[in-house]
C-alpha positions, 0 to 999 in steps of 0.5 A: 365829592363830584363837582355838581354836588359842590355847585348845588351847595353854592346854588343853595347859598346864592338863593339866600340873596334873593331880593337883596342883591339887585341890580347885581346877580345872586352868587354863591361860592364854596372853597374846597381843599383836600376834599373838605369845604373850608370856606363859603359865602354868598352875595348878601346885598347890593354894594356889599362883598361879593360871594367870593370875598365872603367865602375867602374871609370865612376860610378856616385855613390857608387858601393856597392850592384850594378850589373855588366853586362859584355859580357865576363867573367872577367879576374882573372890573372895579364896581362897588367893590374891587375885582374878584379875579384879583382876590382869587389870584392873590389867594393862590387858588389853583382851580375855579369851577364856574357854573356859568359865564356872566352875560355882562359884556364887561365880564363875559369870558374875560375873567376866565381868560385872566385866570388862565393867563395866571395859570389858574385852571378853570372849568365852566358849565357845571349845572349851567342851566340851574345857575342861569335860571337862578339869575334869569332877570340878570341874563335877560337884562344883560342880553337885551337891555329889557327887564324880565317881565312876569305876569302874576294873576289868580283865576277861577277854574273857568278862567275868570279873574273877577265876576261880571260886576268886577268883584275879585276879592278874594279869588285866591287863598290867603297863602297865595296872597302871601306868595304874591307879596314875596314876588313883589319883594324879589322884583325891582318893579310892580306894574298895574294898569289904571283900571286896577288902581281905580277898582281896588286902590292897591298899595302895591307894597310888601306887607305880608312878608319881610322884604323891600318894596318895589318901585310901583309903575302905573299905566295911565295913558289919560292920567285918570289916577285920583290924587288921593290914590294910595300909590300917590299918597304913600311915597315914603313907603315906595316910589311911584312912576306913572306912565302916561301919554300926551293925552294927559291933562297938564294941570294934573300932571303938574300936581302929581309932580308937585306931590313927588310922583314921577310921571313919564311921558311915553309914546302911544301905541296904535290904540292910543295907550302907553307903548309898553315896549317903549316903557320897558326900554326906559325902565331898562335904561334906569337899571330895572331888571325885573317887573312883576305885572299884577293886572289887570286883564288889559295889561296882561293881554297887551303884554302877551299880544306884543310878545313882551312877557317872559313868565307867567305865575298863575293861581287857579282857585277851586271855584267856578264863577261862570260869566265874568271877566276873563284873565286874558282877552283878545289875542287875534288868534284864529287857529289853535296852531297860532296859540301862544305856547308855554313851557311849564317849569313848576306846578304846586299847591299853595293853600287851596290853590294850584299854582303854575309857573311857566315860561312864555315861548317867544314867537318866532315871527 
């Protein structure tokens, strides 16, 4: 069987860890001997065995002389678990086929060098694009220190996320809302602006599917959030971080902190709002590798205008509203040639809605 076929199976295994391994990446491993798969495993949860160890433990026979297929370069340092390269060497694996190198500076190419020094053949780059895409948040975080930012919103066919009166329930279908909860479960944090909290009083938790609750991040430059808001009164379900500025009322800030809410004082941007780049940098320092942004329009627009968004997941509902609230506001674009460009990665149906997943192509200047 070609190396690519074994790697496809390893990728399939790795995806089983979706939403369970962060801040670690998802990894899958297959052990092959005499053209037969004798062991397989994946990284099941953060703090648990890595994929390679689970694969070794599942092996039905001696690993001596076997080939290991793994989607990401094995680790070579002591973290929550011992280095996987040591286990590879100790089990007399003869060859390691790696999907992609690990961008983690503690690993990046070092494990391959160690394996080669011990006479173990290595091959790197099998289905590399697919293996990198699987852990796009890990790659963004490790190379920039910033989380991967995904904008998720639903709009009508004519580009409205709400009517002129602000009503938005429900533009998208039930099935897309279920997908939205899956996205929450697979991101480290979910972010909204204070206008969304005041209009909808959302919980921002995972309810329609099984999965962990993300950290809730509320952008609130003037600290307008009501003390009775659901995100304030449900700390037992998920932590809430309120990002505010020096404009915040000190008494209210103290009351929120007394209620167990973490309030971060963020520097202001030129408009007097929370500086989003500064906030994302702080979130990165805390180990947050992915952020799902659920609105509203001002937040989405600001992230796009400042070139801070990486992905867009958009549901287009088969509805027309006419005059209403636009999904994206002013971007100061005067000519079509200046337009933000997207690269579509997936287009599919969810219920009645057409869903588009796209990458935002970074501005070069």
